[in-house]
C-alpha positions as CSV (number, residue, x, y, z in Angstrom):
1,M,60.9,162.6,169.1
2,A,60.2,159.1,167.8
3,P,61.3,156.2,170.0
4,T,64.3,154.2,168.8
5,A,63.9,150.4,168.3
6,T,66.3,148.2,170.2
7,A,67.4,144.8,169.0
8,P,66.2,141.9,171.2
9,S,68.9,140.3,173.2
10,S,69.7,136.6,173.0
11,Q,68.3,136.2,176.5
12,E,64.9,137.3,175.3
13,D,64.9,134.9,172.3
14,P,67.1,131.9,172.6
15,N,66.7,131.0,168.9
16,L,68.7,134.1,167.9
17,S,71.8,132.6,169.4
18,E,71.6,129.8,166.8
19,V,71.5,132.2,163.9
20,G,74.6,132.1,161.7
21,H,75.7,128.6,162.9
22,Y,76.7,126.2,160.2
23,V,76.8,122.6,161.3
24,V,78.4,119.9,159.2
25,T,80.0,116.6,159.9
26,A,83.8,116.5,159.6
27,H,84.0,112.7,159.5
28,P,83.7,111.1,156.0
29,S,80.9,108.6,155.4
30,G,81.8,105.1,156.6
31,A,78.8,103.1,155.5
32,V,79.7,100.6,152.9
33,M,77.1,100.4,150.1
34,T,78.9,97.8,148.0
35,A,82.4,96.4,147.2
36,V,84.1,94.5,144.5
37,K,87.3,92.6,144.1
38,C,89.5,93.7,141.1
39,S,93.0,94.5,139.9
40,F,92.5,98.3,139.6
41,L,96.0,99.6,140.6
42,S,98.2,97.0,138.7
43,P,97.7,93.8,136.8
44,D,98.9,91.5,139.6
45,S,97.4,93.4,142.6
46,V,94.4,92.2,144.7
47,D,92.4,95.4,145.2
48,V,89.1,96.1,146.8
49,A,87.0,98.9,145.5
50,I,84.6,100.1,148.3
51,A,81.7,102.4,147.6
52,K,80.9,104.7,150.7
53,S,78.1,107.0,149.7
54,T,79.9,109.8,147.8
55,R,83.4,108.3,148.1
56,L,85.1,105.5,146.4
57,E,88.0,103.9,148.3
58,I,90.6,101.6,146.8
59,R,92.4,99.3,149.2
60,Q,95.0,96.7,148.4
61,F,95.3,93.3,150.0
62,I,98.8,92.5,151.2
63,Q,99.0,88.7,151.0
64,P,100.7,87.1,154.0
65,T,103.6,84.9,153.4
66,A,103.9,81.3,154.5
67,D,106.0,82.3,157.5
68,N,103.6,84.8,159.0
69,D,100.3,83.3,157.7
70,D,99.5,82.0,161.2
71,D,101.0,84.8,163.2
72,D,99.1,87.8,161.8
73,D,96.1,87.6,164.1
74,D,97.4,90.4,166.3
75,N,98.3,92.6,163.3
76,D,96.2,95.7,162.5
77,S,93.8,95.1,159.6
78,T,95.0,98.3,158.0
79,E,98.4,96.7,157.5
80,Q,96.9,93.9,155.5
81,L,94.4,96.1,153.7
82,P,95.8,99.6,153.5
83,L,94.0,102.5,152.0
84,L,95.8,103.7,148.8
85,L,93.3,105.9,147.0
86,T,90.2,107.9,147.9
87,L,88.1,109.4,145.1
88,P,85.2,111.9,145.7
89,I,82.2,111.2,143.5
90,N,79.6,113.7,142.5
91,G,76.7,111.6,143.6
92,R,75.7,108.8,145.9
93,I,77.0,105.5,144.5
94,T,74.4,102.8,144.1
95,T,76.0,100.0,142.0
96,L,79.6,99.1,141.3
97,T,81.4,96.5,139.2
98,S,84.6,95.8,137.4
99,I,85.1,95.5,133.6
100,K,88.3,94.2,131.9
101,F,88.9,94.9,128.2
102,K,91.0,92.4,126.2
103,H,93.7,95.0,125.4
104,S,94.2,95.8,129.1
105,K,95.6,93.8,132.0
106,K,94.0,96.0,134.6
107,D,90.4,96.3,135.5
108,C,88.2,99.4,135.0
109,L,85.5,100.4,137.5
110,F,82.0,101.1,136.3
111,F,79.5,102.7,138.8
112,T,76.2,104.4,138.8
113,T,74.7,107.1,141.1
114,E,71.3,107.8,142.6
115,R,70.4,110.4,140.0
116,G,70.9,108.0,137.1
117,D,74.5,109.0,136.2
118,Y,77.3,106.6,135.3
119,A,81.0,106.6,134.8
120,L,83.8,104.3,133.7
121,I,87.2,105.0,135.2
122,S,90.7,103.4,135.3
123,Y,93.9,104.0,137.2
124,D,96.4,106.2,135.4
125,E,100.0,105.2,136.5
126,T,101.6,108.0,134.5
127,L,99.5,110.6,136.4
128,A,100.2,108.9,139.7
129,R,104.0,109.1,139.1
130,M,103.7,112.8,138.2
131,N,101.8,113.4,141.4
132,M,104.5,111.6,143.5
133,T,107.5,113.4,141.8
134,G,106.1,116.9,142.0
135,T,107.7,119.2,144.6
136,A,106.4,122.2,146.4
137,G,109.1,124.4,144.9
138,T,108.3,123.5,141.4
139,K,104.7,124.3,142.0
140,A,105.5,127.7,143.5
141,N,107.7,128.7,140.6
142,A,105.1,127.5,138.1
143,A,102.3,129.3,139.9
144,S,104.2,132.6,139.6
145,T,104.7,132.2,135.8
146,N,101.7,130.3,134.7
147,P,98.7,129.5,137.0
148,R,97.5,126.8,134.6
149,S,100.9,125.0,134.5
150,S,100.9,121.2,134.7
151,A,103.0,121.5,137.8
152,F,99.7,121.6,139.7
153,I,99.1,118.0,138.5
154,G,99.5,116.8,142.0
155,E,96.1,118.3,142.9
156,H,94.4,115.9,140.4
157,Y,93.4,112.4,141.1
158,P,95.3,109.6,139.2
159,V,92.3,108.3,137.4
160,K,91.1,108.5,133.8
161,T,87.5,108.8,132.9
162,H,86.6,106.8,129.7
163,A,82.9,107.3,129.6
164,S,80.3,109.3,131.7
165,G,76.7,110.4,131.2
166,A,73.1,110.0,132.3
167,F,70.7,107.2,131.4
168,T,67.9,109.8,131.0
169,S,69.5,111.1,127.8
170,Y,68.8,107.9,125.8
171,S,65.0,108.2,125.6
172,T,62.5,110.7,126.6
173,S,59.7,108.1,126.7
174,V,61.3,106.6,129.9
175,M,60.9,109.9,131.8
176,A,57.4,110.4,130.3
177,G,56.0,106.9,131.0
178,G,58.2,105.4,133.7
179,R,59.4,106.0,137.2
180,Q,62.5,105.0,139.1
181,A,62.6,101.3,140.0
182,E,61.2,100.6,143.5
183,C,63.8,97.8,144.1
184,G,66.6,99.3,142.1
185,P,68.9,100.2,140.7
186,L,70.1,96.7,139.8
187,M,73.1,95.8,137.7
188,A,74.5,92.7,136.1
189,V,77.5,92.1,133.7
190,D,77.7,89.4,131.1
191,P,80.4,86.9,132.1
192,L,81.8,87.2,128.5
193,Q,82.0,91.0,128.9
194,R,79.5,91.6,126.0
195,C,77.1,94.0,127.7
196,V,76.0,95.5,131.0
197,A,72.3,95.4,132.1
198,L,70.8,97.9,134.5
199,H,67.3,98.2,136.0
200,V,66.9,101.9,136.7
201,Y,63.2,102.5,135.7
202,D,60.1,100.3,136.2
203,G,59.2,98.4,133.1
204,Y,62.6,98.9,131.4
205,V,66.0,97.3,131.4
206,T,68.9,99.5,130.2
207,I,71.4,97.6,128.0
208,I,74.9,99.1,127.5
209,P,76.9,97.0,124.9
210,I,80.6,96.8,125.7
211,N,83.2,97.5,123.0
212,K,85.7,94.8,123.7
213,D,88.2,96.2,121.3
214,Y,88.5,99.4,123.2
215,D,92.0,100.2,124.5
216,I,92.1,102.1,127.8
217,N,95.7,103.2,127.1
218,T,94.9,105.2,124.0
219,N,93.2,108.6,124.0
220,V,89.9,108.3,122.4
221,T,86.8,110.5,122.3
222,K,84.6,109.9,125.3
223,G,81.0,108.7,124.7
224,L,78.9,105.6,124.1
225,T,79.4,105.4,120.4
226,T,83.2,105.9,120.0
227,G,84.5,104.9,123.4
228,P,84.4,101.8,125.6
229,F,80.6,101.4,125.2
230,K,78.4,101.3,122.1
231,D,75.0,102.8,121.8
232,A,72.9,102.1,124.8
233,Y,69.2,101.5,124.7
234,H,66.2,100.9,127.0
235,A,64.3,97.6,126.4
236,R,60.8,97.3,127.7
237,I,59.9,94.3,129.9
238,E,56.6,92.9,131.1
239,E,57.9,92.1,134.6
240,R,57.2,95.2,136.8
241,T,58.7,94.5,140.2
242,L,62.3,93.1,139.7
243,L,64.0,91.9,142.8
244,S,67.3,90.6,141.4
245,M,68.9,89.9,138.0
246,A,72.0,88.0,136.8
247,F,73.5,86.9,133.5
248,L,73.8,83.1,133.1
249,E,77.2,81.6,132.1
250,T,77.0,80.2,128.6
251,S,79.1,79.8,125.4
252,I,79.9,82.5,122.9
253,D,77.4,81.0,120.4
254,Y,74.4,82.1,122.4
255,L,73.0,85.5,123.1
256,P,73.6,86.9,126.6
257,Q,71.0,85.3,128.8
258,L,69.6,87.6,131.5
259,S,67.7,86.0,134.3
260,L,65.2,88.1,136.2
261,M,63.6,87.5,139.6
262,H,60.3,89.3,139.8
263,Q,57.2,89.4,141.9
264,D,53.6,89.4,140.5
265,A,50.6,91.3,141.8
266,R,49.6,88.4,144.1
267,G,53.0,88.3,145.8
268,F,54.3,85.2,144.2
269,Q,58.0,85.3,143.0
270,H,59.3,83.8,139.8
271,V,62.5,83.5,137.8
272,I,62.5,84.0,134.0
273,T,65.3,84.4,131.4
274,H,65.4,86.6,128.3
275,G,68.0,86.9,125.6
276,V,69.8,90.2,125.0
277,D,70.1,90.9,121.2
278,V,72.6,93.8,121.1
279,K,72.5,94.1,117.3
280,A,68.7,94.4,117.2
281,K,68.6,96.6,120.3
282,G,66.0,94.5,122.1
283,L,65.2,91.5,124.1
284,V,64.3,88.0,122.9
285,F,61.6,87.0,125.4
286,L,61.1,83.5,126.8
287,G,58.9,81.4,124.5
288,S,59.5,83.5,121.5
289,I,61.2,82.1,118.4
290,Q,64.2,84.0,117.1
291,K,64.2,84.6,113.4
292,E,67.3,83.5,111.5
293,K,69.0,86.5,110.0
294,E,71.5,86.5,107.2
295,P,74.8,88.2,108.1
296,S,75.1,91.6,106.5
297,D,78.8,91.1,105.8
298,S,79.5,87.9,103.9
299,S,83.2,88.1,104.7
300,S,82.6,88.1,108.4
301,K,84.1,85.2,110.2
302,M,82.0,85.6,113.4
303,P,79.0,83.3,113.5
304,A,75.7,84.9,114.4
305,M,74.6,84.4,118.0
306,K,71.4,82.5,118.6
307,M,69.0,81.7,121.4
308,P,69.3,78.4,123.3
309,P,66.7,75.7,122.6
310,K,63.3,76.4,124.2
311,H,63.5,73.5,126.5
312,D,66.9,74.7,127.9
313,R,65.8,78.3,128.7
314,L,65.8,78.8,132.5
315,K,62.4,79.4,134.1
316,I,61.0,78.5,137.5
317,S,57.7,79.7,139.1
318,R,56.6,80.3,142.7
319,I,59.9,80.1,144.4
320,D,60.4,80.6,148.2
321,G,58.8,83.8,149.3
322,G,61.2,86.5,150.4
323,S,63.9,85.5,147.9
324,A,66.0,88.4,146.8
325,T,69.2,87.2,145.2
326,L,70.2,85.2,142.2
327,I,73.7,83.5,142.0
328,P,74.7,82.2,138.5
329,I,76.2,78.7,138.4
330,P,78.4,77.7,135.4
331,P,77.5,74.7,133.4
332,P,79.2,71.4,134.2
333,P,82.7,71.3,132.7
334,S,82.4,67.7,131.6
335,R,79.3,68.4,129.5
336,N,78.7,70.2,126.2
337,S,79.8,73.9,126.7
338,S,76.7,75.0,124.7
339,K,74.5,74.1,127.6
340,L,73.3,76.8,130.0
341,G,74.2,77.1,133.6
342,G,71.8,77.2,136.5
343,V,71.1,79.6,139.3
344,V,71.1,79.5,143.1
345,I,68.2,81.3,144.7
346,L,68.7,82.7,148.2
347,G,65.4,82.7,150.1
348,Q,64.4,83.4,153.7
349,R,63.6,79.7,154.5
350,Q,65.5,77.7,151.9
351,V,68.3,77.9,149.3
352,T,67.3,76.5,145.9
353,Y,69.3,75.4,142.9
354,H,67.5,75.1,139.6
355,S,68.7,74.4,136.1
356,T,66.1,73.9,133.3
357,A,68.8,72.6,130.9
358,E,69.7,69.8,133.3
359,G,66.1,69.3,134.5
360,I,67.0,69.3,138.2
361,T,66.1,71.3,141.3
362,R,67.9,71.0,144.6
363,V,66.7,72.5,147.9
364,V,68.3,72.9,151.3
365,P,66.2,74.3,154.2
366,I,67.8,77.0,156.4
367,A,66.8,78.8,159.6
368,P,64.6,81.8,158.9
369,S,66.9,84.7,158.0
370,I,67.3,87.5,155.5
371,L,70.4,86.9,153.4
372,L,71.9,90.3,152.4
373,S,75.2,89.6,150.6
374,Y,77.3,86.9,149.0
375,C,80.7,86.3,147.3
376,P,82.4,83.3,145.6
377,V,85.2,81.6,147.4
378,M,88.1,81.3,144.9
379,E,91.8,81.7,145.5
380,N,93.8,84.2,143.5
381,D,95.7,81.6,141.5
382,G,92.4,80.6,139.9
383,N,92.7,76.9,140.8
384,A,89.4,75.4,141.8
385,T,88.0,72.0,142.4
386,P,85.6,71.2,139.5
387,N,83.2,69.2,141.7
388,V,82.8,71.9,144.4
389,L,81.6,75.5,144.3
390,R,81.7,77.6,147.5
391,F,80.0,80.9,148.4
392,L,80.1,83.0,151.5
393,V,76.7,84.4,152.5
394,G,75.9,87.0,155.1
395,D,72.6,87.6,156.8
396,E,71.0,90.5,158.7
397,K,72.2,89.2,162.1
398,G,75.9,89.3,161.1
399,K,76.3,85.6,160.7
400,I,78.5,84.3,157.8
401,H,77.5,81.1,156.2
402,L,79.2,78.8,153.7
403,L,77.1,77.5,150.8
404,T,78.6,74.5,149.1
405,V,77.4,73.2,145.7
406,L,78.6,69.6,145.0
407,R,78.7,68.2,141.5
408,N,78.8,64.6,140.3
409,I,82.4,64.6,139.1
410,T,85.0,62.2,140.3
411,P,88.7,63.2,140.9
412,E,89.5,61.6,137.6
413,G,87.1,63.9,135.8
414,N,84.4,61.3,135.2
415,G,80.7,61.9,135.8
416,D,77.8,63.8,134.2
417,G,78.6,67.0,136.3
418,R,75.1,67.5,137.6
419,V,74.6,69.2,140.9
420,T,73.8,66.6,143.5
421,T,73.8,68.3,146.9
422,L,73.7,71.7,148.6
423,H,75.2,72.3,152.0
424,F,74.6,75.4,154.1
425,D,76.9,75.8,157.2
426,T,77.4,78.6,159.6
427,L,81.0,79.7,160.1
428,G,80.7,82.5,162.7
429,S,79.5,86.1,163.3
430,A,80.7,89.5,162.2
431,S,79.1,92.8,161.5
432,A,75.9,92.8,159.5
433,S,77.3,92.7,156.0
434,S,76.2,94.8,153.0
435,A,79.2,93.4,151.0
436,L,81.4,90.4,151.2
437,V,84.7,90.0,149.3
438,Y,86.9,86.9,149.6
439,L,90.5,88.1,149.2
440,G,92.3,84.7,149.4
441,R,94.2,82.8,152.1
442,G,91.0,82.7,154.1
443,R,90.7,86.5,154.4
444,V,87.3,88.1,153.9
445,F,86.4,91.8,153.8
446,V,83.1,92.4,155.5
447,G,81.6,95.7,154.5
448,S,78.8,97.0,156.6
449,Q,76.3,99.8,156.6
450,F,75.2,99.4,160.3
451,G,78.5,98.6,162.0
452,D,82.3,98.6,161.6
453,S,83.7,97.0,158.4
454,Q,86.0,94.2,159.3
455,L,88.8,92.0,157.8
456,V,88.2,88.5,159.2
457,K,90.0,85.2,158.7
458,I,88.3,81.9,158.2
459,L,89.8,79.2,160.4
460,E,90.0,75.7,159.0
């Protein structure tokens, strides 16, 4: 008679006690990758879109009244910045921005994921009202008669997807000859809402032209050719290691001006600006001469866009080592609007302002630190002092600084408008910020990857 085999007990092999266990975190991700201020839920609302790994949160800022503006220090931050919407995303969000079309009063959200996917979404008030008015009894009756009835509309999220896809579908040469960007992905949006620039692959900049005539309230076919975006394309660039990029503020007569901060093989960092020619599906590099083209339609009333003069195109070499962020500065309001604006370069030892069109460079030394995030300081009413520009800057130690850019403009509006002075002051400490959003009335949302996100108030 053959001996029977006996199964080993858990005491003999302790690893067997772990077989069949499925361990998963029940708490949603809380690290803030990026955040943006927008009017996503309604035209007049002050919303904050927060990217937390595979989730997108929408919070709305409840502006304090004049009576309780000084008495809300003891209030819970969730009362001033409540969570109104949470959206699961099929992918890890890497970049996020807001886009507003001229036929819409609300903002759309455009984001990309780690795998090179993208999507453009907007808030659907009609779907949200249907979700709120649906009852359990109506759903139960509909389920017994028709499982696909619209009574289950409450299970859907109140958003509308206007465009989605992957960047790899535009050109096979990118996948064959390029690799994912080492310091990316990076994204920048033209201030005049003409195009979106992304750096996803080394040696390429992906340009997505925006269809400004698109109406988010109408049902149109999704896609880059018939929807909110036109045909996207990959433009090859000579700069290999991009650290930051931003569109300069300029007039509608000029092509979109894309400033790139890059690092060469010797470790030196430079800033260079190229024009984005959407019609020709390419870039107009610095130093090249744009050929004058006759308009194809003689009845067109829109003048052809051109490049700025060669002596006005922004360029600066060998900036402060460790620089990683470009902040576009608008041109002076008192000068010709055709002039280009400048950029502020956030370095580890100094903050630099440079404008080739104005021919000036201003530098303010700072204590050695790594500056991680920034946001402009502007009230919701849009009123701003023309001679002062303010930005909040956060570093790796959690300190929040105030960067002030002063122009040569008198209260009467006289002066040449040139930048005269930079000031860099420390306001206080908070969590190490990966995103800063100024909400108004001195309130600042501090999003963090390494600590708790906070809603802080700047004291005068």
